N, CA, C and O atoms as a DFTB+ gen file, in Angstrom:
260 C
 N C O
     1  1     -85.988      40.302      73.612
     2  2     -85.626      41.204      72.798
     3  2     -85.575      40.875      71.293
     4  3     -85.088      39.751      71.170
     5  1     -85.930      41.491      69.939
     6  2     -86.106      41.101      68.830
     7  2     -84.954      40.887      67.871
     8  3     -84.871      40.328      66.777
     9  1     -84.151      41.477      68.597
    10  2     -82.832      41.354      67.787
    11  2     -82.347      40.049      67.505
    12  3     -81.780      39.812      66.438
    13  1     -82.520      39.211      68.351
    14  2     -81.546      38.203      68.467
    15  2     -82.593      37.132      67.798
    16  3     -82.230      36.004      67.466
    17  1     -83.916      37.607      67.641
    18  2     -84.806      36.617      66.652
    19  2     -84.567      36.882      65.305
    20  3     -84.966      36.037      64.504
    21  1     -83.910      38.033      64.816
    22  2     -83.907      38.309      63.753
    23  2     -82.785      37.657      63.336
    24  3     -82.678      37.002      62.299
    25  1     -81.729      37.901      64.384
    26  2     -80.157      37.573      63.801
    27  2     -80.494      36.033      63.643
    28  3     -80.085      35.527      62.598
    29  1     -81.335      35.026      64.727
    30  2     -81.734      33.808      64.291
    31  2     -81.664      33.626      63.068
    32  3     -80.659      33.072      62.622
    33  1     -82.671      34.027      62.227
    34  2     -83.504      33.862      61.344
    35  2     -82.495      34.325      59.901
    36  3     -82.562      33.610      58.901
    37  1     -81.925      35.099      59.908
    38  2     -80.788      35.707      59.089
    39  2     -79.844      34.797      59.179
    40  3     -79.658      34.314      58.062
    41  1     -79.127      34.311      60.013
    42  2     -78.061      33.316      60.186
    43  2     -78.353      32.188      59.396
    44  3     -77.597      31.858      58.482
    45  1     -79.882      31.265      59.794
    46  2     -79.983      30.273      59.552
    47  2     -80.753      30.471      57.783
    48  3     -80.809      29.589      56.927
    49  1     -81.160      31.615      57.693
    50  2     -81.538      31.794      56.064
    51  2     -80.332      32.219      55.313
    52  3     -80.299      31.818      54.149
    53  1     -79.263      32.989      55.744
    54  2     -77.952      33.172      55.101
    55  2     -77.082      31.269      55.114
    56  3     -76.150      30.950      54.375
    57  1     -77.420      30.803      55.637
    58  2     -76.506      29.665      55.913
    59  2     -77.191      28.413      54.714
    60  3     -76.508      27.737      53.946
    61  1     -78.880      28.372      54.865
    62  2     -79.568      27.955      53.760
    63  2     -79.294      28.136      52.461
    64  3     -79.302      27.214      51.646
    65  1     -79.017      29.416      52.166
    66  2     -78.876      30.264      50.902
    67  2     -77.652      29.523      50.142
    68  3     -77.585      28.951      49.054
    69  1     -76.449      29.844      51.457
    70  2     -75.026      29.394      50.857
    71  2     -74.989      27.887      50.588
    72  3     -74.345      27.472      49.625
    73  1     -75.687      27.004      51.439
    74  2     -75.581      25.904      51.182
    75  2     -75.758      25.164      50.012
    76  3     -75.082      24.221      49.598
    77  1     -77.052      25.863      49.373
    78  2     -77.908      25.439      48.041
    79  2     -77.580      26.129      47.121
    80  3     -78.482      26.380      46.322
    81  1     -76.250      26.698      46.846
    82  2     -75.672      27.975      46.023
    83  2     -74.909      26.863      45.881
    84  3     -74.455      26.018      46.653
    85  1     -74.857      27.171      44.068
    86  2     -73.598      26.458      42.932
    87  2     -72.334      27.587      42.672
    88  3     -71.700      27.675      41.621
    89  1     -72.155      28.313      43.730
    90  2     -70.984      28.970      42.943
    91  2     -69.374      28.751      43.780
    92  3     -69.349      28.400      44.960
    93  1     -68.637      28.901      43.326
    94  2     -67.357      28.133      43.694
    95  2     -67.033      28.403      44.922
    96  3     -66.706      27.507      45.701
    97  1     -67.080      29.713      45.273
    98  2     -66.585      30.019      47.028
    99  2     -67.589      30.794      47.447
   100  3     -67.986      31.940      47.234
   101  1     -68.061      29.392      48.440
   102  2     -69.296      30.194      49.387
   103  2     -68.843      30.632      50.827
   104  3     -67.919      30.073      51.417
   105  1     -69.554      31.657      51.333
   106  2     -69.164      31.994      52.653
   107  2     -70.502      31.386      53.649
   108  3     -71.379      32.161      54.030
   109  1     -70.518      30.060      53.967
   110  2     -71.287      29.225      54.823
   111  2     -71.546      29.467      56.171
   112  3     -71.013      28.749      57.017
   113  1     -72.361      30.467      56.520
   114  2     -72.031      30.984      57.823
   115  2     -72.684      29.861      59.072
   116  3     -73.578      29.014      59.056
   117  1     -71.686      30.380      60.158
   118  2     -72.161      29.463      61.105
   119  2     -72.229      29.945      62.227
   120  3     -71.479      30.739      62.795
   121  1     -73.691      29.167      62.743
   122  2     -74.210      29.646      64.045
   123  2     -74.283      29.430      65.067
   124  3     -74.270      28.204      65.171
   125  1     -74.352      29.835      65.903
   126  2     -73.964      29.851      67.524
   127  2     -75.490      28.949      67.637
   128  3     -76.362      28.919      66.768
   129  1     -75.510      28.189      69.077
   130  2     -76.345      27.334      69.741
   131  2     -77.628      28.510      69.529
   132  3     -78.607      28.168      68.864
   133  1     -77.561      29.953      70.150
   134  2     -78.795      30.572      70.011
   135  2     -79.035      31.396      69.097
   136  3     -79.528      32.505      69.303
   137  1     -78.685      30.906      67.881
   138  2     -78.923      31.794      66.359
   139  2     -78.328      32.734      65.995
   140  3     -78.605      33.196      64.888
   141  1     -77.268      33.362      66.830
   142  2     -76.601      34.332      66.441
   143  2     -75.147      33.845      65.074
   144  3     -74.914      32.702      64.681
   145  1     -74.545      34.910      64.713
   146  2     -73.513      34.705      64.002
   147  2     -72.507      34.334      64.542
   148  3     -72.326      35.075      65.508
   149  1     -71.372      33.253      64.439
   150  2     -70.234      33.483      64.977
   151  2     -69.599      34.121      64.629
   152  3     -69.625      34.432      63.438
   153  1     -68.443      34.793      65.747
   154  2     -67.794      36.014      65.570
   155  2     -67.296      36.274      64.093
   156  3     -67.541      37.143      63.256
   157  1     -66.192      34.730      64.144
   158  2     -65.182      34.575      62.861
   159  2     -65.675      33.859      61.647
   160  3     -65.452      32.648      61.633
   161  1     -66.275      34.353      60.671
   162  2     -66.775      33.749      59.620
   163  2     -65.749      33.330      58.130
   164  3     -65.315      34.372      57.640
   165  1     -65.448      32.488      57.609
   166  2     -64.342      32.150      56.880
   167  2     -65.145      31.598      55.634
   168  3     -66.147      30.883      55.636
   169  1     -64.401      32.146      54.520
   170  2     -65.120      31.617      53.063
   171  2     -64.567      30.156      52.803
   172  3     -63.369      29.899      52.683
   173  1     -65.707      29.134      52.725
   174  2     -65.335      27.928      52.423
   175  2     -64.410      27.696      50.990
   176  3     -64.776      27.996      49.854
   177  1     -63.425      27.225      51.288
   178  2     -62.797      26.823      49.925
   179  2     -61.930      28.476      49.452
   180  3     -61.583      28.854      48.333
   181  1     -61.807      29.102      50.665
   182  2     -61.165      30.557      50.266
   183  2     -60.003      30.461      51.430
   184  3     -59.862      29.458      52.130
   185  1     -59.162      31.690      51.543
   186  2     -58.131      31.846      52.600
   187  2     -58.682      33.435      53.145
   188  3     -57.948      34.271      53.673
   189  1     -60.130      33.600      52.872
   190  2     -60.745      34.967      53.793
   191  2     -61.404      34.974      54.607
   192  3     -62.390      34.260      54.429
   193  1     -61.366      35.422      55.424
   194  2     -62.345      35.308      56.733
   195  2     -62.998      36.820      57.065
   196  3     -62.431      37.852      56.706
   197  1     -64.071      36.811      57.685
   198  2     -64.731      37.931      58.061
   199  2     -64.946      38.045      59.663
   200  3     -65.223      37.112      60.417
   201  1     -64.765      39.335      59.990
   202  2     -65.573      38.859      61.699
   203  2     -67.000      40.025      61.708
   204  3     -66.948      41.118      61.143
   205  1     -68.045      39.587      62.355
   206  2     -69.250      39.162      62.432
   207  2     -69.882      40.035      64.169
   208  3     -69.517      39.667      65.285
   209  1     -70.705      41.009      63.927
   210  2     -71.393      41.515      64.946
   211  2     -72.594      40.136      65.205
   212  3     -72.976      39.311      64.375
   213  1     -72.891      40.245      66.334
   214  2     -74.454      39.103      66.439
   215  2     -75.365      39.653      65.701
   216  3     -76.268      38.956      65.237
   217  1     -75.282      41.217      65.420
   218  2     -76.503      41.598      64.598
   219  2     -76.349      41.503      63.018
   220  3     -77.126      41.865      62.134
   221  1     -75.277      40.985      62.956
   222  2     -75.418      40.716      61.624
   223  2     -74.756      41.620      60.587
   224  3     -74.922      41.429      59.383
   225  1     -73.932      42.702      61.123
   226  2     -72.973      43.785      60.612
   227  2     -71.254      42.818      60.401
   228  3     -70.728      41.983      61.137
   229  1     -70.900      43.284      59.372
   230  2     -69.520      42.846      59.759
   231  2     -68.471      43.464      60.156
   232  3     -68.322      44.561      59.616
   233  1     -67.754      43.191      60.840
   234  2     -66.550      44.503      61.533
   235  2     -65.792      45.052      60.261
   236  3     -66.024      46.147      59.749
   237  1     -64.867      44.155      59.827
   238  2     -64.030      44.260      58.876
   239  2     -63.914      43.422      57.585
   240  3     -64.080      42.211      57.438
   241  1     -63.593      44.352      56.711
   242  2     -63.795      43.583      55.301
   243  2     -63.258      41.959      55.403
   244  3     -62.779      41.322      56.341
   245  1     -63.545      41.626      54.090
   246  2     -62.650      40.146      54.124
   247  2     -61.122      40.573      54.098
   248  3     -60.740      41.561      53.472
   249  1     -60.070      39.545      55.009
   250  2     -58.940      39.184      55.006
   251  2     -58.649      38.117      55.021
   252  3     -59.379      37.127      55.064
   253  1     -57.154      38.213      54.973
   254  2     -56.364      36.883      55.149
   255  2     -56.624      36.101      56.062
   256  3     -56.981      36.643      57.108
   257  1     -56.556      34.521      56.048
   258  2     -56.495      33.792      57.330
   259  2     -55.257      33.930      58.041
   260  3     -55.100      33.362      59.123
């Protein structure tokens, strides 16, 4: 299944992009060992979190922890 391959690439690329960003608040994704996005992603330095599906589509808009 190619969906897993694309998710792994997307998660790793998003993570690298955020780690190299100079913004005040970053959403540095946590990737599973399989390369998918973890279901719960929180914004570093913020009280906001989002839930994600493995195919990189967020389930809900950001909400408070």
